[in-house]
PDB file of the backbone (N, CA, C, O) and the ligand in Angstrom, with CONECT records:
HET     ZN  A 101       1
ATOM      1  N   MET A   1    -120.328 101.618  88.512  1.00  0.00           N
ATOM      2  CA  MET A   1    -121.246 102.079  87.527  1.00  0.00           C
ATOM      3  C   MET A   1    -122.621 101.371  87.869  1.00  0.00           C
ATOM      4  O   MET A   1    -122.715 100.154  88.026  1.00  0.00           O
ATOM      5  N   LYS A   2    -123.599 102.193  87.961  1.00  0.00           N
ATOM      6  CA  LYS A   2    -124.956 101.797  88.223  1.00  0.00           C
ATOM      7  C   LYS A   2    -125.804 101.572  87.008  1.00  0.00           C
ATOM      8  O   LYS A   2    -125.994 102.514  86.238  1.00  0.00           O
ATOM      9  N   ALA A   3    -126.316 100.423  86.786  1.00  0.00           N
ATOM     10  CA  ALA A   3    -127.173 100.229  85.491  1.00  0.00           C
ATOM     11  C   ALA A   3    -128.555 100.700  85.884  1.00  0.00           C
ATOM     12  O   ALA A   3    -129.134 100.387  86.925  1.00  0.00           O
ATOM     13  N   ALA A   4    -129.043 101.539  84.870  1.00  0.00           N
ATOM     14  CA  ALA A   4    -130.461 101.918  85.078  1.00  0.00           C
ATOM     15  C   ALA A   4    -131.330 100.782  84.838  1.00  0.00           C
ATOM     16  O   ALA A   4    -131.027  99.903  84.032  1.00  0.00           O
ATOM     17  N   ALA A   5    -132.487 100.775  85.568  1.00  0.00           N
ATOM     18  CA  ALA A   5    -133.489  99.746  85.292  1.00  0.00           C
ATOM     19  C   ALA A   5    -134.171  99.996  83.953  1.00  0.00           C
ATOM     20  O   ALA A   5    -134.695 101.080  83.698  1.00  0.00           O
ATOM     21  N   ILE A   6    -134.154  98.986  83.115  1.00  0.00           N
ATOM     22  CA  ILE A   6    -134.797  99.220  81.840  1.00  0.00           C
ATOM     23  C   ILE A   6    -136.287  98.942  81.846  1.00  0.00           C
ATOM     24  O   ILE A   6    -136.741  97.893  82.305  1.00  0.00           O
ATOM     25  N   MET A   7    -137.012  99.867  81.346  1.00  0.00           N
ATOM     26  CA  MET A   7    -138.460  99.682  81.330  1.00  0.00           C
ATOM     27  C   MET A   7    -138.897  99.009  80.077  1.00  0.00           C
ATOM     28  O   MET A   7    -138.392  99.362  79.011  1.00  0.00           O
ATOM     29  N   CYS A   8    -139.785  98.079  80.114  1.00  0.00           N
ATOM     30  CA  CYS A   8    -140.346  97.358  78.991  1.00  0.00           C
ATOM     31  C   CYS A   8    -141.162  98.428  78.157  1.00  0.00           C
ATOM     32  O   CYS A   8    -141.994  99.184  78.657  1.00  0.00           O
ATOM     33  N   HIS A   9    -140.833  98.391  76.899  1.00  0.00           N
ATOM     34  CA  HIS A   9    -141.613  99.425  75.999  1.00  0.00           C
ATOM     35  C   HIS A   9    -143.051  99.065  75.788  1.00  0.00           C
ATOM     36  O   HIS A   9    -143.871  99.911  75.434  1.00  0.00           O
ATOM     37  N   HIS A  10    -143.371  97.760  76.013  1.00  0.00           N
ATOM     38  CA  HIS A  10    -144.685  97.322  75.735  1.00  0.00           C
ATOM     39  C   HIS A  10    -145.634  97.336  76.906  1.00  0.00           C
ATOM     40  O   HIS A  10    -146.790  97.753  76.826  1.00  0.00           O
ATOM     41  N   CYS A  11    -145.079  96.857  77.992  1.00  0.00           N
ATOM     42  CA  CYS A  11    -146.000  96.770  79.261  1.00  0.00           C
ATOM     43  C   CYS A  11    -145.576  97.717  80.325  1.00  0.00           C
ATOM     44  O   CYS A  11    -146.341  97.915  81.270  1.00  0.00           O
ATOM     45  N   GLY A  12    -144.391  98.342  80.257  1.00  0.00           N
ATOM     46  CA  GLY A  12    -143.941  99.317  81.263  1.00  0.00           C
ATOM     47  C   GLY A  12    -143.268  98.748  82.511  1.00  0.00           C
ATOM     48  O   GLY A  12    -142.830  99.487  83.393  1.00  0.00           O
ATOM     49  N   ARG A  13    -143.195  97.387  82.565  1.00  0.00           N
ATOM     50  CA  ARG A  13    -142.620  96.781  83.768  1.00  0.00           C
ATOM     51  C   ARG A  13    -141.094  97.076  83.676  1.00  0.00           C
ATOM     52  O   ARG A  13    -140.538  97.225  82.588  1.00  0.00           O
ATOM     53  N   ARG A  14    -140.434  97.154  84.889  1.00  0.00           N
ATOM     54  CA  ARG A  14    -139.041  97.343  84.937  1.00  0.00           C
ATOM     55  C   ARG A  14    -138.347  96.028  85.488  1.00  0.00           C
ATOM     56  O   ARG A  14    -137.175  95.782  85.205  1.00  0.00           O
ATOM     57  N   ASN A  15    -139.040  95.272  86.209  1.00  0.00           N
ATOM     58  CA  ASN A  15    -138.222  94.318  86.945  1.00  0.00           C
ATOM     59  C   ASN A  15    -138.331  92.896  86.250  1.00  0.00           C
ATOM     60  O   ASN A  15    -137.895  91.911  86.847  1.00  0.00           O
ATOM     61  N   CYS A  16    -138.858  92.787  85.101  1.00  0.00           N
ATOM     62  CA  CYS A  16    -138.739  91.479  84.402  1.00  0.00           C
ATOM     63  C   CYS A  16    -138.052  91.611  83.031  1.00  0.00           C
ATOM     64  O   CYS A  16    -138.271  90.791  82.139  1.00  0.00           O
ATOM     65  N   VAL A  17    -137.262  92.601  82.883  1.00  0.00           N
ATOM     66  CA  VAL A  17    -136.556  92.816  81.704  1.00  0.00           C
ATOM     67  C   VAL A  17    -135.065  92.271  81.707  1.00  0.00           C
ATOM     68  O   VAL A  17    -134.282  92.590  82.602  1.00  0.00           O
ATOM     69  N   ARG A  18    -134.717  91.443  80.673  1.00  0.00           N
ATOM     70  CA  ARG A  18    -133.379  90.856  80.720  1.00  0.00           C
ATOM     71  C   ARG A  18    -132.789  91.178  79.325  1.00  0.00           C
ATOM     72  O   ARG A  18    -133.477  91.385  78.326  1.00  0.00           O
ATOM     73  N   ARG A  19    -131.414  91.197  79.371  1.00  0.00           N
ATOM     74  CA  ARG A  19    -130.690  91.393  78.064  1.00  0.00           C
ATOM     75  C   ARG A  19    -130.947  90.230  77.156  1.00  0.00           C
ATOM     76  O   ARG A  19    -131.164  89.095  77.580  1.00  0.00           O
ATOM     77  N   HIS A  20    -130.916  90.561  75.877  1.00  0.00           N
ATOM     78  CA  HIS A  20    -131.354  89.609  74.899  1.00  0.00           C
ATOM     79  C   HIS A  20    -130.499  89.741  73.611  1.00  0.00           C
ATOM     80  O   HIS A  20    -131.054  89.765  72.512  1.00  0.00           O
ATOM     81  N   GLY A  21    -129.209  89.823  73.735  1.00  0.00           N
ATOM     82  CA  GLY A  21    -128.349  89.966  72.588  1.00  0.00           C
ATOM     83  C   GLY A  21    -128.346  91.317  72.063  1.00  0.00           C
ATOM     84  O   GLY A  21    -128.920  92.241  72.639  1.00  0.00           O
ATOM     85  N   ARG A  22    -127.680  91.450  70.930  1.00  0.00           N
ATOM     86  CA  ARG A  22    -127.693  92.739  70.290  1.00  0.00           C
ATOM     87  C   ARG A  22    -128.320  92.673  68.872  1.00  0.00           C
ATOM     88  O   ARG A  22    -128.213  91.665  68.175  1.00  0.00           O
ATOM     89  N   ALA A  23    -128.962  93.758  68.485  1.00  0.00           N
ATOM     90  CA  ALA A  23    -129.526  93.889  67.081  1.00  0.00           C
ATOM     91  C   ALA A  23    -128.418  94.200  66.114  1.00  0.00           C
ATOM     92  O   ALA A  23    -127.343  94.603  66.559  1.00  0.00           O
ATOM     93  N   ARG A  24    -128.604  94.042  64.823  1.00  0.00           N
ATOM     94  CA  ARG A  24    -127.688  94.380  63.796  1.00  0.00           C
ATOM     95  C   ARG A  24    -127.178  95.762  63.877  1.00  0.00           C
ATOM     96  O   ARG A  24    -126.012  96.010  63.569  1.00  0.00           O
ATOM     97  N   SER A  25    -128.038  96.716  64.295  1.00  0.00           N
ATOM     98  CA  SER A  25    -127.644  98.082  64.418  1.00  0.00           C
ATOM     99  C   SER A  25    -126.701  98.326  65.555  1.00  0.00           C
ATOM    100  O   SER A  25    -126.195  99.440  65.692  1.00  0.00           O
ATOM    101  N   GLY A  26    -126.426  97.295  66.418  1.00  0.00           N
ATOM    102  CA  GLY A  26    -125.626  97.446  67.560  1.00  0.00           C
ATOM    103  C   GLY A  26    -126.314  97.789  68.805  1.00  0.00           C
ATOM    104  O   GLY A  26    -125.694  97.815  69.868  1.00  0.00           O
ATOM    105  N   LEU A  27    -127.583  98.056  68.727  1.00  0.00           N
ATOM    106  CA  LEU A  27    -128.335  98.459  69.887  1.00  0.00           C
ATOM    107  C   LEU A  27    -128.544  97.128  70.767  1.00  0.00           C
ATOM    108  O   LEU A  27    -128.716  96.001  70.304  1.00  0.00           O
ATOM    109  N   GLN A  28    -128.498  97.459  72.042  1.00  0.00           N
ATOM    110  CA  GLN A  28    -128.844  96.362  72.935  1.00  0.00           C
ATOM    111  C   GLN A  28    -130.348  95.871  72.775  1.00  0.00           C
ATOM    112  O   GLN A  28    -131.248  96.702  72.656  1.00  0.00           O
ATOM    113  N   ARG A  29    -130.589  94.589  72.774  1.00  0.00           N
ATOM    114  CA  ARG A  29    -131.890  94.113  72.797  1.00  0.00           C
ATOM    115  C   ARG A  29    -132.346  93.657  74.029  1.00  0.00           C
ATOM    116  O   ARG A  29    -131.517  93.138  74.776  1.00  0.00           O
ATOM    117  N   TYR A  30    -133.556  93.754  74.401  1.00  0.00           N
ATOM    118  CA  TYR A  30    -134.045  93.274  75.627  1.00  0.00           C
ATOM    119  C   TYR A  30    -135.224  92.379  75.507  1.00  0.00           C
ATOM    120  O   TYR A  30    -135.983  92.515  74.548  1.00  0.00           O
ATOM    121  N   TYR A  31    -135.441  91.426  76.462  1.00  0.00           N
ATOM    122  CA  TYR A  31    -136.648  90.561  76.516  1.00  0.00           C
ATOM    123  C   TYR A  31    -137.339  90.824  77.782  1.00  0.00           C
ATOM    124  O   TYR A  31    -136.744  90.897  78.857  1.00  0.00           O
ATOM    125  N   CYS A  32    -138.696  90.975  77.627  1.00  0.00           N
ATOM    126  CA  CYS A  32    -139.446  91.200  78.866  1.00  0.00           C
ATOM    127  C   CYS A  32    -140.257  89.847  79.182  1.00  0.00           C
ATOM    128  O   CYS A  32    -141.058  89.385  78.370  1.00  0.00           O
ATOM    129  N   SER A  33    -140.001  89.273  80.368  1.00  0.00           N
ATOM    130  CA  SER A  33    -140.623  88.058  80.672  1.00  0.00           C
ATOM    131  C   SER A  33    -142.136  88.385  81.221  1.00  0.00           C
ATOM    132  O   SER A  33    -142.972  87.503  81.412  1.00  0.00           O
ATOM    133  N   GLY A  34    -142.346  89.684  81.430  1.00  0.00           N
ATOM    134  CA  GLY A  34    -143.728  90.094  81.906  1.00  0.00           C
ATOM    135  C   GLY A  34    -144.747  89.892  80.667  1.00  0.00           C
ATOM    136  O   GLY A  34    -145.838  89.348  80.836  1.00  0.00           O
ATOM    137  N   CYS A  35    -144.332  90.347  79.468  1.00  0.00           N
ATOM    138  CA  CYS A  35    -145.252  90.171  78.385  1.00  0.00           C
ATOM    139  C   CYS A  35    -144.653  89.383  77.213  1.00  0.00           C
ATOM    140  O   CYS A  35    -145.211  89.397  76.116  1.00  0.00           O
ATOM    141  N   SER A  36    -143.492  88.675  77.438  1.00  0.00           N
ATOM    142  CA  SER A  36    -142.811  87.873  76.452  1.00  0.00           C
ATOM    143  C   SER A  36    -142.604  88.568  75.087  1.00  0.00           C
ATOM    144  O   SER A  36    -142.843  87.968  74.040  1.00  0.00           O
ATOM    145  N   ARG A  37    -142.180  89.774  75.114  1.00  0.00           N
ATOM    146  CA  ARG A  37    -141.803  90.468  73.946  1.00  0.00           C
ATOM    147  C   ARG A  37    -140.383  91.097  74.075  1.00  0.00           C
ATOM    148  O   ARG A  37    -139.837  91.346  75.150  1.00  0.00           O
ATOM    149  N   THR A  38    -139.852  91.323  72.828  1.00  0.00           N
ATOM    150  CA  THR A  38    -138.485  91.961  72.803  1.00  0.00           C
ATOM    151  C   THR A  38    -138.587  93.346  72.388  1.00  0.00           C
ATOM    152  O   THR A  38    -139.554  93.734  71.732  1.00  0.00           O
ATOM    153  N   PHE A  39    -137.580  94.161  72.760  1.00  0.00           N
ATOM    154  CA  PHE A  39    -137.447  95.533  72.295  1.00  0.00           C
ATOM    155  C   PHE A  39    -136.027  95.930  72.256  1.00  0.00           C
ATOM    156  O   PHE A  39    -135.149  95.186  72.691  1.00  0.00           O
ATOM    157  N   GLN A  40    -135.775  97.134  71.721  1.00  0.00           N
ATOM    158  CA  GLN A  40    -134.351  97.645  71.762  1.00  0.00           C
ATOM    159  C   GLN A  40    -134.238  98.832  72.670  1.00  0.00           C
ATOM    160  O   GLN A  40    -135.157  99.640  72.803  1.00  0.00           O
ATOM    161  N   SER A  41    -133.083  98.918  73.294  1.00  0.00           N
ATOM    162  CA  SER A  41    -132.867  99.979  74.190  1.00  0.00           C
ATOM    163  C   SER A  41    -132.976 101.417  73.617  1.00  0.00           C
ATOM    164  O   SER A  41    -132.747 101.637  72.427  1.00  0.00           O
ATOM    165  N   SER A  42    -133.293 102.288  74.400  1.00  0.00           N
ATOM    166  CA  SER A  42    -133.122 103.736  74.183  1.00  0.00           C
ATOM    167  C   SER A  42    -133.820 104.336  73.024  1.00  0.00           C
ATOM    168  O   SER A  42    -133.558 105.494  72.699  1.00  0.00           O
ATOM    169  N   TYR A  43    -134.777 103.561  72.314  1.00  0.00           N
ATOM    170  CA  TYR A  43    -135.464 104.276  71.284  1.00  0.00           C
ATOM    171  C   TYR A  43    -136.567 105.192  71.823  1.00  0.00           C
ATOM    172  O   TYR A  43    -137.091 106.038  71.098  1.00  0.00           O
ATOM    173  N   ILE A  44    -136.894 105.022  73.041  1.00  0.00           N
ATOM    174  CA  ILE A  44    -137.839 106.013  73.646  1.00  0.00           C
ATOM    175  C   ILE A  44    -137.171 107.381  73.710  1.00  0.00           C
ATOM    176  O   ILE A  44    -137.829 108.400  73.498  1.00  0.00           O
ATOM    177  N   TYR A  45    -135.879 107.417  73.997  1.00  0.00           N
ATOM    178  CA  TYR A  45    -135.295 108.717  74.261  1.00  0.00           C
ATOM    179  C   TYR A  45    -134.582 109.336  73.145  1.00  0.00           C
ATOM    180  O   TYR A  45    -134.094 110.454  73.312  1.00  0.00           O
ATOM    181  N   GLN A  46    -134.463 108.703  71.971  1.00  0.00           N
ATOM    182  CA  GLN A  46    -133.847 109.313  70.826  1.00  0.00           C
ATOM    183  C   GLN A  46    -134.717 109.064  69.590  1.00  0.00           C
ATOM    184  O   GLN A  46    -135.713 108.341  69.630  1.00  0.00           O
ATOM    185  N   GLY A  47    -134.282 109.710  68.469  1.00  0.00           N
ATOM    186  CA  GLY A  47    -134.937 109.506  67.250  1.00  0.00           C
ATOM    187  C   GLY A  47    -136.333 109.877  67.310  1.00  0.00           C
ATOM    188  O   GLY A  47    -136.696 110.717  68.133  1.00  0.00           O
ATOM    189  N   ASN A  48    -137.158 109.325  66.508  1.00  0.00           N
ATOM    190  CA  ASN A  48    -138.556 109.706  66.301  1.00  0.00           C
ATOM    191  C   ASN A  48    -139.403 109.677  67.531  1.00  0.00           C
ATOM    192  O   ASN A  48    -140.151 110.619  67.793  1.00  0.00           O
ATOM    193  N   GLU A  49    -139.302 108.585  68.317  1.00  0.00           N
ATOM    194  CA  GLU A  49    -140.178 108.434  69.415  1.00  0.00           C
ATOM    195  C   GLU A  49    -139.820 109.535  70.446  1.00  0.00           C
ATOM    196  O   GLU A  49    -140.733 110.142  71.005  1.00  0.00           O
ATOM    197  N   GLY A  50    -138.518 109.814  70.716  1.00  0.00           N
ATOM    198  CA  GLY A  50    -138.140 110.849  71.611  1.00  0.00           C
ATOM    199  C   GLY A  50    -138.697 112.154  71.168  1.00  0.00           C
ATOM    200  O   GLY A  50    -139.233 112.910  71.978  1.00  0.00           O
ATOM    201  N   ASN A  51    -138.589 112.436  69.929  1.00  0.00           N
ATOM    202  CA  ASN A  51    -139.087 113.730  69.328  1.00  0.00           C
ATOM    203  C   ASN A  51    -140.634 113.859  69.630  1.00  0.00           C
ATOM    204  O   ASN A  51    -141.087 114.924  70.049  1.00  0.00           O
ATOM    205  N   ILE A  52    -141.435 112.760  69.410  1.00  0.00           N
ATOM    206  CA  ILE A  52    -142.814 112.843  69.659  1.00  0.00           C
ATOM    207  C   ILE A  52    -143.133 113.007  71.186  1.00  0.00           C
ATOM    208  O   ILE A  52    -144.039 113.746  71.572  1.00  0.00           O
ATOM    209  N   LEU A  53    -142.376 112.313  71.993  1.00  0.00           N
ATOM    210  CA  LEU A  53    -142.538 112.511  73.519  1.00  0.00           C
ATOM    211  C   LEU A  53    -142.350 113.988  73.852  1.00  0.00           C
ATOM    212  O   LEU A  53    -143.219 114.544  74.524  1.00  0.00           O
ATOM    213  N   ARG A  54    -141.219 114.704  73.410  1.00  0.00           N
ATOM    214  CA  ARG A  54    -140.983 115.973  73.603  1.00  0.00           C
ATOM    215  C   ARG A  54    -142.077 116.921  73.080  1.00  0.00           C
ATOM    216  O   ARG A  54    -142.436 117.913  73.714  1.00  0.00           O
ATOM    217  N   GLN A  55    -142.589 116.561  71.885  1.00  0.00           N
ATOM    218  CA  GLN A  55    -143.713 117.410  71.280  1.00  0.00           C
ATOM    219  C   GLN A  55    -144.986 117.294  72.090  1.00  0.00           C
ATOM    220  O   GLN A  55    -145.726 118.265  72.251  1.00  0.00           O
ATOM    221  N   ILE A  56    -145.235 116.100  72.598  1.00  0.00           N
ATOM    222  CA  ILE A  56    -146.429 115.828  73.442  1.00  0.00           C
ATOM    223  C   ILE A  56    -146.321 116.662  74.679  1.00  0.00           C
ATOM    224  O   ILE A  56    -147.285 117.305  75.094  1.00  0.00           O
ATOM    225  N   GLU A  57    -145.145 116.655  75.278  1.00  0.00           N
ATOM    226  CA  GLU A  57    -144.944 117.394  76.520  1.00  0.00           C
ATOM    227  C   GLU A  57    -145.126 118.880  76.257  1.00  0.00           C
ATOM    228  O   GLU A  57    -145.721 119.577  77.078  1.00  0.00           O
ATOM    229  N   ALA A  58    -144.628 119.383  75.134  1.00  0.00           N
ATOM    230  CA  ALA A  58    -144.681 120.769  74.810  1.00  0.00           C
ATOM    231  C   ALA A  58    -146.195 121.213  74.597  1.00  0.00           C
ATOM    232  O   ALA A  58    -146.655 122.253  75.069  1.00  0.00           O
ATOM    233  N   LEU A  59    -146.897 120.326  73.850  1.00  0.00           N
ATOM    234  CA  LEU A  59    -148.300 120.654  73.636  1.00  0.00           C
ATOM    235  C   LEU A  59    -149.082 120.632  74.887  1.00  0.00           C
ATOM    236  O   LEU A  59    -149.940 121.489  75.099  1.00  0.00           O
ATOM    237  N   HIS A  60    -148.812 119.658  75.750  1.00  0.00           N
ATOM    238  CA  HIS A  60    -149.408 119.504  77.030  1.00  0.00           C
ATOM    239  C   HIS A  60    -149.255 120.815  77.844  1.00  0.00           C
ATOM    240  O   HIS A  60    -150.186 121.378  78.420  1.00  0.00           O
ATOM    241  N   ALA A  61    -147.993 121.221  77.822  1.00  0.00           N
ATOM    242  CA  ALA A  61    -147.622 122.463  78.656  1.00  0.00           C
ATOM    243  C   ALA A  61    -148.415 123.650  78.176  1.00  0.00           C
ATOM    244  O   ALA A  61    -148.667 124.589  78.931  1.00  0.00           O
ATOM    245  N   LYS A  62    -148.828 123.608  76.864  1.00  0.00           N
ATOM    246  CA  LYS A  62    -149.567 124.781  76.320  1.00  0.00           C
ATOM    247  C   LYS A  62    -151.073 124.640  76.573  1.00  0.00           C
ATOM    248  O   LYS A  62    -151.871 125.485  76.167  1.00  0.00           O
ATOM    249  N   GLY A  63    -151.446 123.512  77.277  1.00  0.00           N
ATOM    250  CA  GLY A  63    -152.828 123.335  77.645  1.00  0.00           C
ATOM    251  C   GLY A  63    -153.695 122.669  76.563  1.00  0.00           C
ATOM    252  O   GLY A  63    -154.921 122.690  76.667  1.00  0.00           O
ATOM    253  N   LYS A  64    -153.097 122.098  75.560  1.00  0.00           N
ATOM    254  CA  LYS A  64    -153.775 121.385  74.551  1.00  0.00           C
ATOM    255  C   LYS A  64    -154.449 120.116  75.096  1.00  0.00           C
ATOM    256  O   LYS A  64    -153.870 119.437  75.944  1.00  0.00           O
ATOM    257  N   ASN A  65    -155.601 119.801  74.647  1.00  0.00           N
ATOM    258  CA  ASN A  65    -156.241 118.544  75.094  1.00  0.00           C
ATOM    259  C   ASN A  65    -155.771 117.433  74.273  1.00  0.00           C
ATOM    260  O   ASN A  65    -155.013 117.668  73.332  1.00  0.00           O
ATOM    261  N   GLN A  66    -156.181 116.139  74.562  1.00  0.00           N
ATOM    262  CA  GLN A  66    -155.633 115.025  73.989  1.00  0.00           C
ATOM    263  C   GLN A  66    -156.010 114.937  72.517  1.00  0.00           C
ATOM    264  O   GLN A  66    -155.210 114.472  71.704  1.00  0.00           O
ATOM    265  N   MET A  67    -157.194 115.367  72.165  1.00  0.00           N
ATOM    266  CA  MET A  67    -157.601 115.370  70.802  1.00  0.00           C
ATOM    267  C   MET A  67    -156.751 116.344  69.918  1.00  0.00           C
ATOM    268  O   MET A  67    -156.343 116.020  68.803  1.00  0.00           O
ATOM    269  N   ASP A  68    -156.534 117.463  70.450  1.00  0.00           N
ATOM    270  CA  ASP A  68    -155.646 118.416  69.744  1.00  0.00           C
ATOM    271  C   ASP A  68    -154.326 117.825  69.463  1.00  0.00           C
ATOM    272  O   ASP A  68    -153.792 117.928  68.359  1.00  0.00           O
ATOM    273  N   ILE A  69    -153.755 117.154  70.546  1.00  0.00           N
ATOM    274  CA  ILE A  69    -152.421 116.610  70.462  1.00  0.00           C
ATOM    275  C   ILE A  69    -152.358 115.446  69.338  1.00  0.00           C
ATOM    276  O   ILE A  69    -151.427 115.365  68.537  1.00  0.00           O
ATOM    277  N   CYS A  70    -153.388 114.612  69.368  1.00  0.00           N
ATOM    278  CA  CYS A  70    -153.445 113.614  68.351  1.00  0.00           C
ATOM    279  C   CYS A  70    -153.542 114.188  66.943  1.00  0.00           C
ATOM    280  O   CYS A  70    -152.911 113.698  66.007  1.00  0.00           O
ATOM    281  N   ARG A  71    -154.367 115.265  66.815  1.00  0.00           N
ATOM    282  CA  ARG A  71    -154.447 115.864  65.443  1.00  0.00           C
ATOM    283  C   ARG A  71    -153.146 116.413  64.987  1.00  0.00           C
ATOM    284  O   ARG A  71    -152.712 116.169  63.861  1.00  0.00           O
ATOM    285  N   SER A  72    -152.461 117.220  65.930  1.00  0.00           N
ATOM    286  CA  SER A  72    -151.285 117.881  65.423  1.00  0.00           C
ATOM    287  C   SER A  72    -150.150 116.957  65.162  1.00  0.00           C
ATOM    288  O   SER A  72    -149.283 117.296  64.356  1.00  0.00           O
ATOM    289  N   LEU A  73    -150.082 115.735  65.823  1.00  0.00           N
ATOM    290  CA  LEU A  73    -148.982 114.875  65.640  1.00  0.00           C
ATOM    291  C   LEU A  73    -149.361 113.747  64.721  1.00  0.00           C
ATOM    292  O   LEU A  73    -148.522 112.940  64.321  1.00  0.00           O
ATOM    293  N   GLY A  74    -150.634 113.697  64.390  1.00  0.00           N
ATOM    294  CA  GLY A  74    -151.023 112.489  63.486  1.00  0.00           C
ATOM    295  C   GLY A  74    -150.992 111.127  64.132  1.00  0.00           C
ATOM    296  O   GLY A  74    -150.695 110.125  63.481  1.00  0.00           O
ATOM    297  N   ILE A  75    -151.309 111.092  65.455  1.00  0.00           N
ATOM    298  CA  ILE A  75    -151.260 109.783  66.104  1.00  0.00           C
ATOM    299  C   ILE A  75    -152.637 109.527  66.635  1.00  0.00           C
ATOM    300  O   ILE A  75    -153.437 110.453  66.771  1.00  0.00           O
ATOM    301  N   THR A  76    -152.927 108.288  66.936  1.00  0.00           N
ATOM    302  CA  THR A  76    -154.225 107.919  67.491  1.00  0.00           C
ATOM    303  C   THR A  76    -154.255 108.078  68.996  1.00  0.00           C
ATOM    304  O   THR A  76    -153.217 108.255  69.633  1.00  0.00           O
ATOM    305  N   ALA A  77    -155.506 108.010  69.588  1.00  0.00           N
ATOM    306  CA  ALA A  77    -155.617 108.328  71.021  1.00  0.00           C
ATOM    307  C   ALA A  77    -154.896 107.171  71.729  1.00  0.00           C
ATOM    308  O   ALA A  77    -154.254 107.402  72.754  1.00  0.00           O
ATOM    309  N   MET A  78    -154.980 105.923  71.211  1.00  0.00           N
ATOM    310  CA  MET A  78    -154.221 104.820  71.847  1.00  0.00           C
ATOM    311  C   MET A  78    -152.783 105.047  71.925  1.00  0.00           C
ATOM    312  O   MET A  78    -152.161 104.842  72.968  1.00  0.00           O
ATOM    313  N   VAL A  79    -152.211 105.483  70.801  1.00  0.00           N
ATOM    314  CA  VAL A  79    -150.752 105.717  70.845  1.00  0.00           C
ATOM    315  C   VAL A  79    -150.460 106.860  71.870  1.00  0.00           C
ATOM    316  O   VAL A  79    -149.549 106.755  72.690  1.00  0.00           O
ATOM    317  N   LEU A  80    -151.246 107.921  71.792  1.00  0.00           N
ATOM    318  CA  LEU A  80    -150.980 108.982  72.709  1.00  0.00           C
ATOM    319  C   LEU A  80    -151.032 108.486  74.192  1.00  0.00           C
ATOM    320  O   LEU A  80    -150.210 108.842  75.037  1.00  0.00           O
ATOM    321  N   ASP A  81    -152.031 107.665  74.422  1.00  0.00           N
ATOM    322  CA  ASP A  81    -152.098 107.118  75.850  1.00  0.00           C
ATOM    323  C   ASP A  81    -150.883 106.431  76.242  1.00  0.00           C
ATOM    324  O   ASP A  81    -150.494 106.543  77.405  1.00  0.00           O
ATOM    325  N   ARG A  82    -150.204 105.695  75.357  1.00  0.00           N
ATOM    326  CA  ARG A  82    -148.951 104.947  75.667  1.00  0.00           C
ATOM    327  C   ARG A  82    -147.839 105.920  75.936  1.00  0.00           C
ATOM    328  O   ARG A  82    -147.027 105.738  76.843  1.00  0.00           O
ATOM    329  N   TYR A  83    -147.815 107.031  75.071  1.00  0.00           N
ATOM    330  CA  TYR A  83    -146.763 108.061  75.326  1.00  0.00           C
ATOM    331  C   TYR A  83    -146.962 108.781  76.634  1.00  0.00           C
ATOM    332  O   TYR A  83    -146.008 109.086  77.349  1.00  0.00           O
ATOM    333  N   LEU A  84    -148.219 109.050  76.937  1.00  0.00           N
ATOM    334  CA  LEU A  84    -148.502 109.768  78.141  1.00  0.00           C
ATOM    335  C   LEU A  84    -148.024 108.906  79.358  1.00  0.00           C
ATOM    336  O   LEU A  84    -147.472 109.438  80.321  1.00  0.00           O
ATOM    337  N   TYR A  85    -148.245 107.608  79.290  1.00  0.00           N
ATOM    338  CA  TYR A  85    -147.845 106.729  80.322  1.00  0.00           C
ATOM    339  C   TYR A  85    -146.295 106.722  80.400  1.00  0.00           C
ATOM    340  O   TYR A  85    -145.734 106.775  81.494  1.00  0.00           O
ATOM    341  N   LEU A  86    -145.652 106.659  79.308  1.00  0.00           N
ATOM    342  CA  LEU A  86    -144.197 106.732  79.317  1.00  0.00           C
ATOM    343  C   LEU A  86    -143.717 107.979  79.925  1.00  0.00           C
ATOM    344  O   LEU A  86    -142.787 107.993  80.731  1.00  0.00           O
ATOM    345  N   ILE A  87    -144.379 109.074  79.524  1.00  0.00           N
ATOM    346  CA  ILE A  87    -143.977 110.402  80.164  1.00  0.00           C
ATOM    347  C   ILE A  87    -144.086 110.399  81.679  1.00  0.00           C
ATOM    348  O   ILE A  87    -143.247 110.890  82.434  1.00  0.00           O
ATOM    349  N   SER A  88    -145.241 109.776  82.051  1.00  0.00           N
ATOM    350  CA  SER A  88    -145.494 109.802  83.563  1.00  0.00           C
ATOM    351  C   SER A  88    -144.442 108.911  84.285  1.00  0.00           C
ATOM    352  O   SER A  88    -144.026 109.205  85.406  1.00  0.00           O
ATOM    353  N   ILE A  89    -144.053 107.880  83.646  1.00  0.00           N
ATOM    354  CA  ILE A  89    -143.043 106.984  84.287  1.00  0.00           C
ATOM    355  C   ILE A  89    -141.667 107.766  84.313  1.00  0.00           C
ATOM    356  O   ILE A  89    -140.954 107.801  85.316  1.00  0.00           O
ATOM    357  N   GLU A  90    -141.373 108.362  83.170  1.00  0.00           N
ATOM    358  CA  GLU A  90    -140.123 109.084  83.006  1.00  0.00           C
ATOM    359  C   GLU A  90    -140.021 110.135  84.081  1.00  0.00           C
ATOM    360  O   GLU A  90    -138.991 110.256  84.745  1.00  0.00           O
ATOM    361  N   ASN A  91    -141.140 110.938  84.265  1.00  0.00           N
ATOM    362  CA  ASN A  91    -141.030 111.996  85.300  1.00  0.00           C
ATOM    363  C   ASN A  91    -140.968 111.486  86.716  1.00  0.00           C
ATOM    364  O   ASN A  91    -140.403 112.137  87.595  1.00  0.00           O
ATOM    365  N   LYS A  92    -141.554 110.307  86.945  1.00  0.00           N
ATOM    366  CA  LYS A  92    -141.459 109.748  88.320  1.00  0.00           C
ATOM    367  C   LYS A  92    -140.120 109.322  88.696  1.00  0.00           C
ATOM    368  O   LYS A  92    -139.713 109.489  89.846  1.00  0.00           O
ATOM    369  N   THR A  93    -139.369 108.744  87.729  1.00  0.00           N
ATOM    370  CA  THR A  93    -138.048 108.243  88.029  1.00  0.00           C
ATOM    371  C   THR A  93    -136.925 109.345  88.041  1.00  0.00           C
ATOM    372  O   THR A  93    -135.763 109.037  88.303  1.00  0.00           O
ATOM    373  N   ARG A  94    -137.288 110.601  87.760  1.00  0.00           N
ATOM    374  CA  ARG A  94    -136.235 111.612  87.744  1.00  0.00           C
ATOM    375  C   ARG A  94    -136.035 112.249  89.127  1.00  0.00           C
ATOM    376  O   ARG A  94    -135.183 113.123  89.287  1.00  0.00           O
TER     377      ARG A  94
HETATM  378 ZN    ZN A 101    -143.270  93.785  78.935  1.00  0.00          ZN2+
END
């Protein structure tokens, strides 16, 4: 079984992420030594964040600009930037 490299949700690095116990919800927690922050696995790909990513991709595909996407999803340009970054990484690793 090959473990996928976990990307830090804060800084996007892949090579400084370590396992960091489990959250009460049972999700694996991770610690990034690159930015000294912790996060939980797989919330990018499921639940609310995953839905937003898919919606951003869909709006992008329709040719909407960043301002339109922010308005229709109710997110700020900064948040959108982070999602676009995550999408670009996700696409590169496929
Ligand atoms: Zn990090």
